[in-house]
Backbone bond lengths (Angstrom), bond angles and torsions (degrees), N, CA, C in turn:
res aa  C-N    CA-C-N  psi(-1)  N-CA   C-N-CA  omega(-1)  CA-C   N-CA-C  phi
1 M - - - 1.451 - - 1.530 108.37 -
2 M 1.308 115.07 114.07 1.471 122.14 178.21 1.525 107.45 -145.31
3 S 1.319 115.80 147.71 1.456 118.74 176.24 1.518 108.74 -63.30
4 K 1.334 116.38 150.76 1.458 121.36 -178.40 1.526 108.01 -130.86
5 E 1.368 116.16 124.03 1.456 119.47 179.46 1.524 109.20 -73.78
6 L 1.342 115.89 135.60 1.462 122.44 178.84 1.516 109.38 -114.70
7 N 1.323 116.81 153.48 1.470 119.86 176.23 1.515 110.61 -69.22
8 H 1.312 116.20 135.86 1.456 122.71 176.95 1.516 106.53 -148.60
9 P 1.339 119.42 137.34 1.465 120.61 -170.28 1.534 116.73 -62.06
10 A 1.326 119.82 -36.82 1.462 119.40 -172.30 1.521 113.63 -119.78
11 D 1.296 116.76 -25.04 1.451 120.92 -172.82 1.523 109.62 -123.25
12 I 1.310 116.09 -170.46 1.458 121.19 175.14 1.526 107.04 -106.43
13 M 1.334 116.32 127.29 1.458 120.34 179.93 1.522 109.11 -117.98
14 F 1.331 116.37 135.30 1.450 122.20 176.05 1.515 110.06 -122.15
15 E 1.314 115.36 148.88 1.451 122.07 172.13 1.521 107.10 -100.90
16 L 1.324 116.28 123.60 1.459 122.01 176.97 1.516 107.72 -101.94
17 N 1.338 116.51 144.79 1.445 120.54 -173.61 1.522 108.86 -140.12
18 G 1.327 117.58 131.72 1.460 119.16 177.07 1.507 113.31 -178.56
19 E 1.326 115.00 167.33 1.466 121.55 -179.69 1.519 112.88 -86.21
20 N 1.371 116.83 -19.35 1.458 120.19 -176.08 1.534 109.43 -153.13
21 I 1.319 116.51 -180.00 1.462 120.99 -175.68 1.529 111.80 -65.43
22 I 1.321 118.02 -32.76 1.468 120.60 177.84 1.526 109.75 -63.56
23 D 1.339 117.08 -47.64 1.475 121.01 177.85 1.528 110.68 -57.41
24 L 1.332 116.28 -44.59 1.469 120.24 -177.61 1.526 111.71 -65.80
25 L 1.332 116.84 -41.33 1.468 119.91 178.13 1.525 111.05 -67.67
26 E 1.328 117.58 -38.19 1.463 119.66 176.19 1.522 110.34 -62.02
27 D 1.333 117.48 -38.84 1.464 121.30 176.03 1.532 110.90 -66.30
28 L 1.333 117.25 -39.34 1.464 120.82 177.42 1.529 110.17 -61.73
29 F 1.330 116.99 -45.12 1.461 120.71 179.67 1.530 110.71 -67.51
30 D 1.351 116.75 -32.76 1.465 120.76 174.78 1.532 109.97 -63.48
31 A 1.331 116.62 -41.55 1.471 120.76 178.31 1.529 110.24 -63.86
32 L 1.331 117.51 -44.09 1.468 120.65 177.72 1.529 110.15 -61.69
33 N 1.325 116.50 -37.82 1.457 121.46 178.06 1.530 110.80 -62.50
34 K 1.346 117.25 -40.65 1.466 121.96 179.41 1.525 111.16 -65.31
35 V 1.319 117.40 -34.12 1.464 121.48 -179.14 1.530 111.28 -77.82
36 F 1.329 116.73 -46.40 1.467 120.88 -171.95 1.535 114.78 -93.00
37 L 1.343 117.97 -19.29 1.464 122.16 -178.57 1.531 112.26 45.70
38 P 1.342 117.64 55.72 1.466 119.57 -174.10 1.530 113.60 -76.30
39 L 1.303 114.77 149.75 1.458 122.25 166.09 1.521 104.25 -109.58
40 V 1.340 116.40 120.44 1.460 119.20 -173.49 1.523 112.31 -121.20
41 G 1.331 114.80 156.98 1.459 122.60 173.35 1.518 109.36 -98.10
42 G 1.311 116.74 -149.35 1.455 121.55 -177.24 1.521 113.61 -77.04
43 I 1.320 115.25 164.75 1.466 121.99 178.18 1.527 108.89 -67.33
44 E 1.336 115.90 131.77 1.461 120.47 -176.48 1.524 114.36 -120.29
45 N 1.348 118.15 -24.67 1.461 118.95 178.72 1.520 110.24 -156.32
46 H 1.326 115.98 175.26 1.466 120.12 178.85 1.531 110.42 -145.83
47 F 1.330 114.30 167.92 1.457 123.34 -179.12 1.527 106.65 -133.88
48 S 1.324 117.28 131.11 1.463 121.73 176.83 1.521 109.15 -103.53
49 Y 1.328 115.98 138.64 1.461 121.66 -174.68 1.531 108.94 -139.58
50 S 1.320 116.77 125.68 1.466 121.65 177.98 1.526 109.68 -81.20
51 I 1.337 116.27 128.62 1.462 119.89 -179.05 1.530 112.29 -107.06
52 S 1.331 117.65 7.04 1.462 119.02 -178.45 1.527 110.19 -65.31
53 N 1.317 115.47 134.31 1.478 124.09 178.88 1.525 113.44 59.91
54 K 1.331 118.17 30.35 1.469 120.97 178.12 1.514 109.89 -120.94
55 E 1.330 115.33 142.12 1.463 121.84 177.14 1.523 109.90 -79.77
56 F 1.336 116.12 156.35 1.462 120.90 -178.84 1.526 112.42 -57.02
57 D 1.342 117.10 -40.79 1.470 118.92 -178.02 1.530 111.08 -65.89
58 D 1.332 117.78 -36.65 1.473 120.92 177.38 1.531 111.15 -66.70
59 I 1.333 116.24 -41.31 1.468 120.76 179.54 1.531 109.51 -63.22
60 L 1.333 117.09 -45.91 1.469 120.87 179.91 1.526 111.13 -62.78
61 F 1.326 117.16 -39.82 1.463 121.33 178.75 1.533 110.22 -63.55
62 D 1.335 116.30 -49.97 1.471 120.91 -177.65 1.528 112.06 -64.30
63 I 1.323 116.55 -53.07 1.463 120.06 -177.00 1.527 110.43 -69.30
64 G 1.329 116.63 -36.31 1.469 119.87 178.07 1.517 112.21 -60.99
65 N 1.305 117.29 -47.44 1.462 119.98 -179.05 1.524 112.26 -72.89
66 Y 1.330 117.83 -34.10 1.468 120.31 173.97 1.534 109.35 -62.04
67 S 1.324 116.05 -44.94 1.467 120.84 -179.81 1.518 111.30 -64.53
68 L 1.321 116.41 -38.44 1.469 120.19 177.44 1.530 110.82 -61.24
69 N 1.326 117.00 -43.09 1.471 120.51 176.18 1.524 111.08 -61.79
70 K 1.343 117.18 -40.84 1.464 120.79 178.96 1.540 110.84 -64.62
71 I 1.337 116.80 -35.67 1.467 119.85 177.99 1.524 109.32 -59.80
72 Y 1.333 117.06 -43.93 1.464 120.09 -179.32 1.531 112.09 -73.84
73 E 1.335 117.02 -12.69 1.471 121.30 172.85 1.530 111.08 -91.84
74 G 1.352 116.99 -4.62 1.456 120.64 176.35 1.518 115.85 104.55
75 Y 1.365 117.63 17.46 1.460 120.89 -178.48 1.529 110.30 -131.26
76 F 1.330 116.33 135.53 1.460 120.78 -177.72 1.532 110.24 -112.08
77 P 1.362 117.82 137.58 1.474 119.94 179.34 1.530 109.95 -65.27
78 S 1.349 116.18 126.88 1.459 120.38 -172.89 1.521 115.07 -121.60
79 K 1.318 117.46 -25.43 1.466 119.79 -172.58 1.522 108.86 -155.73
80 I 1.348 115.91 148.19 1.466 121.59 179.21 1.523 108.53 -129.53
81 E 1.325 115.83 137.60 1.466 121.69 171.61 1.519 108.07 -128.04
82 K 1.338 115.97 146.04 1.464 120.61 177.29 1.522 108.79 -121.90
83 N 1.319 115.74 126.46 1.467 122.59 174.12 1.522 107.51 -126.55
84 D 1.319 116.64 111.67 1.464 122.09 -178.02 1.522 110.66 52.20
85 D 1.354 117.73 -115.28 1.465 121.74 -177.68 1.524 112.24 -102.02
86 E 1.327 116.80 25.70 1.460 119.50 -179.07 1.526 110.46 -130.30
87 L 1.333 114.46 136.87 1.464 120.64 172.70 1.516 107.90 -105.60
88 K 1.312 115.90 143.17 1.457 121.40 174.69 1.521 106.57 -121.93
89 I 1.338 116.49 119.87 1.454 122.39 179.84 1.522 107.67 -107.12
90 F 1.330 115.94 125.84 1.457 121.83 -178.91 1.529 109.54 -100.92
91 F 1.325 116.07 139.71 1.459 121.99 -176.50 1.524 111.04 -119.00
92 S 1.335 115.68 135.91 1.465 122.59 177.30 1.524 109.78 -102.75
93 K 1.318 115.13 150.55 1.468 121.73 177.78 1.528 108.72 -66.35
94 I 1.336 116.62 130.90 1.461 121.55 177.79 1.521 108.86 -83.89
95 L 1.330 115.97 125.41 1.462 121.82 176.29 1.527 110.82 -93.48
96 K 1.350 115.83 -34.54 1.468 121.07 179.97 1.524 108.42 -152.93
97 L 1.348 116.50 143.61 1.462 122.47 -177.08 1.518 108.68 -136.74
98 N 1.332 116.66 149.25 1.461 120.83 174.76 1.530 108.16 -68.89
99 P 1.328 118.45 110.14 1.461 121.06 -174.58 1.528 114.21 -79.70
100 E 1.333 117.69 -6.04 1.461 120.53 -174.02 1.522 113.43 -78.92
101 T 1.301 117.78 -21.65 1.460 120.87 -176.17 1.524 110.12 -113.27
102 E 1.325 114.93 131.45 1.456 120.11 174.24 1.522 108.20 -123.14
103 I 1.312 116.04 118.99 1.466 120.83 176.74 1.519 107.04 -98.29
104 K 1.339 116.36 124.57 1.467 120.81 179.84 1.527 111.49 -81.10
105 A 1.331 115.81 -36.88 1.469 119.55 -177.36 1.517 109.88 -164.28
106 I 1.304 114.48 161.00 1.457 121.42 171.23 1.515 105.55 -105.21
107 S 1.331 115.62 121.91 1.456 117.69 -172.49 1.524 112.10 -132.80
108 Y 1.291 113.72 160.65 1.455 124.96 172.38 1.520 115.78 51.44
109 P 1.340 118.26 51.47 1.464 116.04 170.99 1.530 107.65 -62.95
110 K 1.314 117.93 127.74 1.461 121.56 -175.86 1.524 109.51 -130.26
111 V 1.332 115.82 123.21 1.461 120.44 178.19 1.524 108.34 -73.11
112 I 1.345 115.89 120.16 1.463 121.59 179.42 1.527 109.96 -92.56
113 S 1.326 116.60 -38.99 1.455 121.01 -177.81 1.522 108.96 -151.49
114 N 1.307 116.98 146.97 1.462 119.45 175.16 1.526 111.59 -146.54
115 D 1.328 115.96 41.64 1.462 119.67 176.64 1.529 109.00 -67.21
116 D 1.317 117.92 -95.38 1.462 121.35 175.44 1.515 110.48 -92.69
117 N 1.315 115.70 -21.51 1.456 122.98 -174.18 1.517 108.31 -134.17
118 Y 1.303 116.85 139.16 1.455 120.05 176.12 1.521 109.06 -85.76
119 I 1.306 116.47 134.76 1.463 122.75 171.27 1.516 105.88 -122.76
120 I 1.318 115.84 121.38 1.466 121.38 -177.44 1.528 108.87 -129.52
121 N 1.325 116.50 129.22 1.462 120.73 172.95 1.511 108.20 -92.60
122 V 1.343 115.47 135.85 1.457 120.75 -179.77 1.532 107.38 -132.30
123 I 1.332 115.64 139.47 1.464 121.57 -178.16 1.521 109.59 -108.11
124 F 1.335 115.81 132.05 1.459 122.42 171.83 1.518 106.73 -97.50
125 D 1.314 116.96 113.86 1.462 123.52 179.88 1.525 108.26 -77.55
126 I 1.341 116.45 112.13 1.466 120.37 -178.35 1.515 112.34 -109.22
């Protein structure tokens, strides 16, 4: 299970694939890693997010854009933990980042399939 870049006319689109929200978020962070090519240090802070009564696309939109803001503040999403209805995302200090790409927002997470595995397309607005 790895994120897969898809052709999209104006932005960067990735396909995320997983059995649950943790898998999907790990794929989202893998996609961000492919775009930014970060060199990171140790974990320095975290963010807690309640997932009760939220759809996967809403969670990916919220956490994706929060993480994008943290990247521009100098922290990259490195680890995810789930406890009951709460996700905890840990961020590492960025030592170096690919300066050539600027993502303005993460938009339109769309569930393509959810049989045994969720497939979600997500667009990085550049």
